N, C-alpha and C positions, 0 to 999 in steps of 0.2 A: 685355847680355843675360844675361850669368850671374847679373846682380843679379836681373834680372826672372826667371828660370827657380828661384833659389835661394829668391827670397819666396815665388816661387807652390807650392815642395814645403814651405815652411815654413806658410803658409796652408791646404794640402791635409792636412798631421798635424794641424792645427786644427780643421779641417772633420771629420777622422776621429774625432780624440777628444770629438768634439762629438757625433756619430752615434751613437759606442760608448755615452757615457754618457746620450742620451735614451734609446736603446734599453736599458740597464741599467734608466732610473730606470721607464721603460713597462714593463719586464718586473715590477720590484718590483710595481708596481701591478697587476698583472695577479695576480700570485701571493698578494697581500695578502687581496683578497676570497676566494679560494678556501682559505687557511689559515683564516678567518674563518669562512666556508662550512661548511668541516669541523671546526670546532671549536663551530660554532652548536648550539644545542640546540634539540630539539622533541620534543610528548609520543610515547611508542612505548607500546605496551602489551602487558607481558610476561605470555603465556598459557602457564598451566602444567597445564591441564588440570580434572580432577576433584579434589573436595577431596585435599588432604593431610592437614588435621589438622582432628576436630572441632570443636575448641575454635577459636572466630574470633580469639583475641586472640594464640592459641599460630601462628596462619596469618601473623598481621599483622607478628609479630616474626620468623618466618621470612622473610618477603618482606623485611623492613626489613635484614636479616641479609645479605641476598643482593646486595641495593642498594648496601649498604657496603662488602661486596669487591671489589664492581664499579668504584666513583665513590673508595673511598680512607679515606672517614671516616664517622663516624656521622650526624655532621651535615649534609654534603652530602645524603646518604641523606634526611634527614629533608625537607631543603628541595627535592629531588627530585620527592618520592613525591606523586603526586596521591589515586591511590586503592590499596585493597588490597582485592584479590576474594577474600572468605573464607567466603560462606554456601553459593552453586550450587557453584562451583567455585574453583579457585585462580588467582592471579597478579595483577599490579600494575599502574597507569599512572604513568608517571614519565618525567619530563624528562631525555634524554640524547642524546648524539652521536650522530652516523650509526655512529661506530667503534666505540664504547662499547656498540651495540645489537646490531651483530656479535659482540661479544667475549659478552656477556650468552647469545645465542643458541646457544653453544656449548657451556651451561651444560648440564649432563644431565637436569636437571628443568624443563628446557624445551621445551614444544612448538613455539612460535615467537612470534616479536615482530614486532608489528603495527601500522604507521604508523598515528597518529590520523585518520582519514580524515572523510568528511563523508557523512553521509545525508538524503534529503530527505523531506519529508512528500508524501504521496501524496495531495494535495486534490482527519409526523406519520404520511402515508399511508401509506407503504411496511409500515406493520406491517398493517394492512388487509388490503394487498395481498396480503402472503404466507401469510395465512391465519391471523394472531395477531390473533384480537379482543379486545373490550371482554370481563373477565372473568366479567359477566354470561352471555353466550353458551357453549354446550357445546364448549368448544376444547381444545385444549392448556394455554390456562393453567390449567384446575381440576385437571387432573391432574401440570401442575408445579409448583405453588404458584407463581409467575409468577418462578422463581428463586430463592426465599426461601434463605437460610443460604448461599447461594455466593457469591464474592468474586470480583468483575471489576478485574485490573488494568490500567490505561491508560497505557503510555508513550507520552507524547506534549508536547504545550505546554502543560501544566496543565488548571487548571478555573476558571470563576468560579462561585464556591460558592452564591454569593444567588440563581442562578436557580432558578426553580418547578421544577423538573425533579430538583434535590436535595433536595425537600423528605424529609425522615425521620418524618412522624406518623404513616404506618404500616407503618413499618418494624420487625423484628422486632431480638432483641438479637443484639450483634455476637457473631459466633461463636466459639467458646472456645480456638480454635486460633491465632486473631489475634495477631501479635507486630510490628507495623508501629507505628507514630505519626503523629502529626501536628505535623510541621516548620512553625516559624512561621518569618514572613518580612513582607518589604514587602510591608503592606496584606493580611497573610495571618497570622493569630491562632490559637492553638487552640479558638475557640467557631466558627471557619469548616469544622470536622469536626462529623459529627453520626452517628446510625445509617446516614444514607446514605453520605457521606461519610467512611470509617470511617481513611483515612490519606493522608498526602500527603506526598510528598519530592521534593528538586529538586537538581540536580546539574548544575553550572556550570563545574566545574573544567576539562574538557576544551575545551570550547567557549571559555573565555577564554584558556586558551592557544594556541588556534589562531588565533585573530582578534586576540590583541595587543593591538589599542586598543579593545579592547572596555569601553563603561564605560555602567552600566546606574542605574536608580534617578535621574537626574536629566531636565531640562527636554526633552534630545535625542532622547529615547527614549521610548515608549510601554512599555517593558518593566518586569516586576518581579522584583527579589531574591525571590524566593518562589515557590509554586507556583501563585499567580493567576497568569491566563492572559490576557497580553494579545495575542496572533494569534486564540482565538477554535477553532483546530481543536481542540484537545484537549477543551474544553467540548459542542463539536457531537458528537465521537466518543463522550464519554462517555455523554452522556444519549442516544444512538442505542442504544448497548449496555443502560444500564441504567436512563434515565431515570423517574421516578415519573410518574404522570397529572397532565396539564396541561390545562384545558377551554378550549376556546376558543383555542388556538396558533393563529398567523396571521404570516405576512409582508405586512406593511402591506395587511391585508383578505383577501389569497390564502391557498386553502388552510387554512381556518378548521377546525377540528375538536379532535377531543382528542388532545395527544401524549403519546407515552410511549416507553418504551424497549423492547428485545426482551426482557430480566428487568426488570422495576418493581421486584421486591422483594429483587434480588440488591444485595449492598453493593460500593460502589466503592474501588480504593485508587490514587492518583494517583501519577503519575512521571514529573516534567518533564525532559524530556532534551533538548528542543528549543525554541530560541530564536529572537526577530526578531531576528535579526543575521548575514545578513538573513534575511525572513522562511521560519520553518520549516527550520534549520540545526541539524543535532544530528552531534555527533562520537561516533566509535569508544567512548572512555573511558567517555562520560557514559551511553550506550546500555548498557553493558555493565553499569556499576554499579548501571543500575537493574533490569535483569534479576536481578542477583546480591542485592539488596535485596526485590525481589519474591518472588523463590524462600525466602528468610531470613522476611517477612514470612508468607507461608501463604496465598497469591492460589490461586483454582482454575482463571483463566482469563487469556490475558493478550491486549489486542489490540494491534496494532502496525501502524499506518498509517504506514509508511515504509519506506525500502529506499534499496538501490542500484540503477543502470541498468545496461546492458550495459556492459563484458564481467562477465561473472561471476566469482568468484574461489572458490576450494575452500572445502569446509563445514565442515574441519575445523582448516586450520592456515593460513589466509591473512585476507584481510581482509574478509570475510563476517561483520561479529560480531552479527548477529541469527542466522544459522545458529548460532552458537557458541554465544550467551547461550541460543535456544531449545533447544539441544541439551539443555544440562543443565538447562533447567526443565522439560522434554519426561521426561527422567529421573526426575524428581520428582514425576511424576502431573501437571503442569499443563499444560492444552489453550493451545498459543498458535496465535493466529490474526493472519493477517498477509495485507497488501494485496498484489495482482498487480503496480499499477503502473497508471501513464498513459501509454504509448508506444504503444498501439494506434491504429487499427489492424495495423498491420505486426506479422508474424509472427515468432518468436525475440525476444521482446521482455519476456517475464514473468519477473519480479523475483521472489527470495524462495523459490525453489523446491528448497529442502533437503526431504527427503520425509517429517521428522518436523515440518513445518509444514503446518497448512490456508492454502490460499492461494487469494484470493477475488478473482473476477471481479465486473466491475460491471454489471449491465442497468439499464432503466429502467423505470417503473411505468406505473400506468393514469391517472396524473393529468396533465393538461396546461395550459396555460395561452394558449387562442387569442386573439388579438387582432384587431381589424378595421381595414381598410385601407378607407375608402372615399374612390373617384375621383369625380372632378366628372362624368363621366357615368353615375353611379349604379351601376357595377360595384363590389362588395366582394371582396377580397382578404383571406388572412387569414395572418398571421404568429404568432409568438410573441414573449411580453415578462414580465417581471415588474416593468416600470416601471409603479407605480401611483400616483405622485404627483399633484399638482395640474398638468395640463396641458389643462385643457379648451381645444382651439384654433379649434374650430369647420373650416372649410374655408379652410386658406391655399395659398399656392403651392406648387409640388412641382417639383422641377428634379433632372437628373442630373448627378452631381458632375464627368463630363468637361465638362460644359459650360460649368460657371463654374470651370476652369481656372486658376489662377495662372499659369502657364508652360502652355499648351496643347501644348508639343514633348516633355512630358516623361510618364509614366506615374502619377506621384504620386497625381495626384488622383481615380483610378480606383476605388482603397482608401481614399481619404478621408484620406492621410499629414496629419501636420503640417505646417501651413503651403502647403499643397497649392494650397487653396481663395480663390477672388474674394472677400474680404468685403463687398463693395455687391452683387453679384450672389448671395451667399449670404444675406444679411440678411433675415429674417421666413421664410424658407421651409425646409420640408421637405426633407431631401436625397436623395437615392438611392444607394447608395455600392454598389461590387460584391468582395468579398471576393478578391483575387488574390495574393494572399503569406502565409507562416507568419509575418510580421514584424509583421502589424496584425492587430486584433480588434476588435469592435463598441465597447467601451470605450474603446479610442486613437480608433476614427473618431469616436466622439461626440464627445470632447473636441475634434478636428478642427473638426467642424460647428459647435460649440460656441464656439469660438474666431474664427470667421468671419463669428459673427450668425446661423446656423440656427436652428431653434425646434426641430426634429424629425429623425430618422434612420430610414432603413427600411437594412438591410444585410441584402445577397443574400450569400447562401455557400454551400459545398458543407455536406453532413449534417455534422452536429457536435453530440453531445448536452450537453443540459446550458444553461443560462439564467445569463446574467449580468446585473445590475443596471445602468445607465448612471448615474442622479441624476442628472443633470446638465441632463438632458431626457430626453423621451419614444424609446425607439428600441426597434422590432421586426426582428427576424429573420425572414427567408425564406428559402427557396430559389432555386437559380439561375432555376426556371421563372417562379415567381412574380416574381422580378426581371425578367426579359425580359418577362413580360407589362406590370411598372409601366413599362417603358423604349419600349414599342413606345407606351403610350398620351401618356407624355410627349412622343416624336418625334409622335403625330399631333396632338394636341389645341393649338390656337391660346393657349391660356393653361392651363395643366395646375395642377390642383389637387387637395387630397386632405386627408382629415380623418383623426385617429388616436383609437378608440376605444382605452377600458382593459381591461386584459385579465381574461378570466372563467376560473373557477375550474371545469374540466369533470373527470369523473371516469367512467370507465370506458366511452367512447367512442374508444378508440383501442387497436388489437389491441397486445399489451404480454404478456410481458416480449420486451425486444430487447435485444441485446448489445451495450452502450454503445460507440460509437464508438472513445474512448478508451481501452478496458481495453485491458491491453497481452495479446499472445495469446502463445501457445504455438506449438512446443512448449521445452522449456526447452535452452538452448546448452550447459548444463555436463551435467546428467544428462538425456539424453531418454528414457530406462527409466524415470523418472520422470513421470507424465504432469500436467502442472500447466497451469492453473490445475483447484487442486480441486472448486471449487464456485462457482455466481454468486447473488450478493444486489443487492438496489436500491441505485444508486449515483447515480442521476440529480435532482437538483433535491430532494435530502431536507430537507424541514423540519426541524431540529434546534436545540436551545439554543445562545444565541451572547452575548459579553457586550456589553453596552447600548453601550458605545465612547462615552461621555459625551453619547449622545443622548436627550434626555427621551418622546420619541417611539416610541423604542426597544420593540419587543414582547418583547424579548427571544430572538427565533427566526430563524433566518435560512434560506436555501435555500444548499445548497454541492452540489458534485457533484465525484465523483472513486471511486477504489476504498477511498480512504481513508474514503468512506462506506459501503460496502458491507463493508467487513472489521468495525465493530462490529457492523453487523446478526447475521452469524456468530457473532461472540462472545457476543452475547446468548442466541442459541439454542442455543449450545454450554453456557451457564450452566443452561438450562431443562434440556436432556440431564440435565448433571450433577446438577442439584436432584431429578431423577426417578431417577436412576439413580448416586449417589453413587460405588460402586465401578468404575465403565468405564473404561476409560484412555483418555487421549486419541486412541489410536491409533481405541479402538472406538467414540467419537464422533465422530472424523472420517467413518468409515466408515459411520455410521448417516445422516450428513448426506448422504453422496456416492451413497449407494448407494437413496435414498427421493427423490431430486432428481428433478423434473419436465423433462421436454423439450416440453412444448405451452404454447403462448400462450393468452391467452383466447378465441381464436377458434377453439378445437380444434387447430389447424394445427403445424408445428413453430416450434418458437423460433428468430427470424432472427436472423443478423451485422446490427448495426446500420447500417453503415457501406455495406454492397452489397446487405442485405435476402435473401442466401442463407441455406439452414437453418445453423443455429450447429453447428459439431464440435466435439468436446472441448478443441479448442487455445482455444477461444472461452470454452466456461463450463463445463467439465468433465465433471462426470457430471451438470450440469444446473443449473436454477433451485432454490433450495433450498425445502423444504417441510417446515416444523417441527414441524406435526400429525403427518406420517410419520416423520419422523425418530426421537419419542419413541417409534414402537414399531417399529422396525428390522426384528424378526424374528432375522435373522442379521449378526454383523457379521465383519468382516476385522480383525484384532488383530495388531499387531506389538509385540514387544519391544523395550527398549534394546540387548539381544545380537544382534537381527536387523539395527536400528542400526548396530551394531558391525561388523558382518558385510560389511552394504552399504559404508561406509566403507573397508575391507580391500578390496573389489570393485571400488572409485573408485581405488585405487592407492597407496590410504597404506600405509608400511611398520609392521609390528609393533610396533615401539618406540616410534612417533608414536601410535599408537592406543590403547596401554598408556598413555600420559601423558594423553591425552585423558579414558579413562575409568576409569583405575585400575585396570584388571582385568588377568587374565592370557591375554587373549586372544590367537588365534595367529592372523594372517591366513592363508587356504589359499588354493590357485593358481585354483579354479573362479571364475574374474573373470567370465566373459560371463555364466554360467547364475545366478551369486549377485548380479545386479544384476535380471536379468529376475522372480527368486522371490522377491524382499523382498514382503512378505505387503500390498501397497496394493490398494484398491477401485478398482483402474483395471488395465488391460495395455496396456504399449506398447513396440513392439519396433522400433526403430527400423532394424535392419540384418538382414532378415531375406533370406537368398540363396538357402534353399531349402526347409527346415524346421528348426523346434523346437519343446519342448515348457516351457509354462512349468508352476508348481505354486500352488495356490492354496490355505490353507485357513479355513473356515468355524467360527464358534463359534453355537451355538444360543442365543438370548436371548430367545426366545420360548415359547410351548407346549413341553411336555417333549417328549411323541411326536410329533411330525409329519415328514413326507414333502414334500421337495423337488424339483421336475424343472427342468432346463435347459431355456432357450429361449436357442439362439445367433443373433443376427444377424452372418454372416459378412459382414466387409470384401472388397468388390471384389478378384476373382481373386485369393481368400485361401480355401484349405478350414478350415476350423474343427470339431474334434471335441472332446467332452468326454469325460472317463472318471473315476468313472461317472456316467453320465447322472441316478441321481436318489439321492439322498442321504437316508440314513433317519436320526434323530436320536432318542435317549430316554436316558433315566436314564444309562447308561451312556457312551454316545457322544454327548456334548456337541460334541465339537471331530472335526470329520472333512476330510480331505483330498483334493483332486481333480486332475486336469491339466488341461490346455490345449494340445494341439496344432495347430499352424500350418503349413499347405504351401501355398506362393505355386505358381500357376498363371500367373505369368506370365513373360512370357520377355522384357520390356523394365524397364531402372533407371524406378523410379515414384517417387511423392511417397506422401505418407502415405495411406492409406483406413480408413475407420474405421468402428466394427461395435459391439458390446455382448453381453454375457453377463447373462442373467436368471435367478435361481433364484427360485420361487415355489410356495408352499403351497396357492394359491388364492386366500386371501387377503394376504399379503406379497408384493411386487415387488422382489426385493434385485438390481439392476441395478449393472452396473460397464461404464465404458466401454473400449473395445479403439482402439489406433491402431496402424496396421502400415503400414511401407514398405518395399518388395521392393528390392533391390541386387542388380544382375546386372553391374554393372561397378565396380571398384574404383579408384580414383584413386592 
C-alpha cells in the first residue's frame, strides 16, 4: 500500500512537470507571435505639414536623415523609404514597426504618423442635359473656349490612351507652366502622351507593400505596371471631364450620339494611384504621392473619384489623406473636386467633407432605356435594360422562380440565388425573380438563371438607379409593381409566355434630374457646420470612354453609374470657369457652381430625391443641380483664403503647434470656437445646434458689373426667424467686397430635426443663392 502511494506521488510529480512544461511551451508559442507582430513592419506616412524646403532634393535629404536617426543607419533608411513628399507638402512614406512609428511621432517636426490605409473608387448625353452643347450653339463653350489652356489632373486607375476621346488634333500648345512627365511602363511609352494627355505617372509602392503578394504584369492579372488603365474607371472619368468630340459614340447601339467631356480642349494629366488588386483599391501612401506630384506638375483642377466610408477622420492629422493632399493643393490654387460616395440614400454617409473640397452628389439625366415585356395575353409591361445582344427569342415560357425552386422549403429561389433553381423546370424559360436582400443583384441572378438553363431574366426590385448589363442572357429590371403584375399573370395563365424586346434609347420623356438613390447624403458627421455635398451632377448611366478589354466588337464606350461619374462632370465645368476666369480661387469657383445651381426639374417642379420621390433637400444635392452656363457668369462669389481654412481647423480643436506644422505659419488658434465654425465664408449656412438665436457672418465679392445693387430674398426654414442685415448691398469701384450678417431665432419649443431654407441675393439679372440648414436643439444629452 505504501509502495502504491509512493508510486502515485512520483506519477503525480511527473504529470505536474509535464503540465508545467506544456504550459511554458504553450506560453512561448503565444509570446513568439506577439514578438513578431510587434517587430513586423508596415508602411506608415510621416506627415510634416507644409513644405520646409523649397528645394525638393534638400527636403528628401532631410527626410532621409530623420529616418536614419530613427532606424539607426542610412542603409536601413534607404531600404525603408517608399516616397518622399517634397513638392506640395512635406513628409515621407516608409516601412517601420509600430514602436518606431510611435517614436517618430514624437519628433518635433512631425504633425502625425498615419497608417497606410485603403481608399476605394466611388464607381454623352449628360452634357446636353445640363446645358453644355455643341460649340456651334450660342452657349458657354463660346465664352469659355472649351477649357482651352487648362490642365485637369485625374487621380484614378490610369488611362487607355488609344481611345478616340483623347485625340489631340485640335488641342492647343502644352501650357508653358507644365512640369510633368510621361512616365513609361508596361505597354505605355512616351508616344502614348500627346497634346491631350500631356503627362502620366503611376504610383505602386503603397499598394505593393499593403498586399504583400501583389504580382503584376503576368498572366494571372490584367493589370499593367504603367499608367495604362486595366480597370477602366480612370479612362471613363478622364473622358467625362475632358474627352474630345467623338461622333456616333454608343454602347451596343444604345445612346448613340456625339460624346465629349465637359472641357474638350483642356489638357489631361494622369496619376494612377488605384489598382486592380482587388478592383479599385488605392492606398494612402500612393494617393498622397499623386497629390504631391500633381502640385509639382502644375495642374489647375484635380478630379478625385474615390474616398473612405464612415467613420470619418480628422482633416488635419489623421487618416483622411484626401483631405490632407487637397488642403495643400487648394492652398496652391488648385481646385479639387471629389465624389460624395455611394452609400445613399442613408443620411450622414457623405464622404470627402473637408470645406476646401468640392463634394459632388449624383443625379439622373433625361435619357432612359425602356424595354418592352409582351405577355401571352397581349399585355405589354415596361422595364429597363442595356442588354442589347442577340436574343430574338420570340414567345417562350415564363415562370416565377419560387415555382421552380430546387428546394421549396427555403427562400433562396425567390431572388434566384446560385444553385436554387431546378434545371429541368427552368430550361428554355424566362424567369421572374424578386430582389429580397442586398446580397443578390441582377447580374448574379442572371448567372443563376443561365446555369439552370433559363433564357431570360426579369428582375423585380426596389428603386435603385443605374443599369447593369448581364451579357450572358437578356435581363430586364422592373419595379415591384410591374413584378407583381407579372406574377399575377403567371399564376392565372395556364401556359404563361412572354417575349422580351430590345431596349430603346428615349430622351426627354422622363422627369429629371432626380438625386440618385445610391448618392451619399449629408449632413457631415465630422463637421456638420460645413454643408455637404456642395453640388449635384449627372452620375447615372453615363456613357464615356472605356478600354476595349480585348473585344473586337467593343465601341470603346460603356455606361457606368456612381458619384465617380458626377465628380468629373464638375471638374470639367471647373476647368471651363478657370479658362474664363484664370485668377479665380478654388473657393470662388466652388461658390459660382453652388450659387447658380438649379433646384428645378425638367417638369418645372422641384428636383426630387430618387428613393422616395420627396423634394430633394441640401443634404441630398447641396446647392442644387450644376448649371455651367450660369456658373460662368455668377455675379457675386463667396471667397475663402487659406488663412480662413486655418482658422476653421483651429475651431475644430487642433492646437496651435499642430496647425503651425501643417501650414508653416505663425497662426495662433483663438478661443472663438463655435462662431469660427459658423463664420467660414462658405456658399451655404449650416447650424446644427441652434438653442435660441445666433448670428452668422458672410462676405460677398462682386465679379460682375462694377456699379450694381443687390437685394436679399430669404426663404426661412420652418420654425426659424431669419433676418439679413443689411438687406441691400451696393457695389461700386471702391466697394467690391461687402459683408452682411444673418440672424437666426428659433420659435420652436421642441427638439427637432434639420429644416431647410435659402438666401438669395439678386440684382434682377443674377440670382446668387445659398442653401440653409438649421437644427433646433431644446434638449442636451
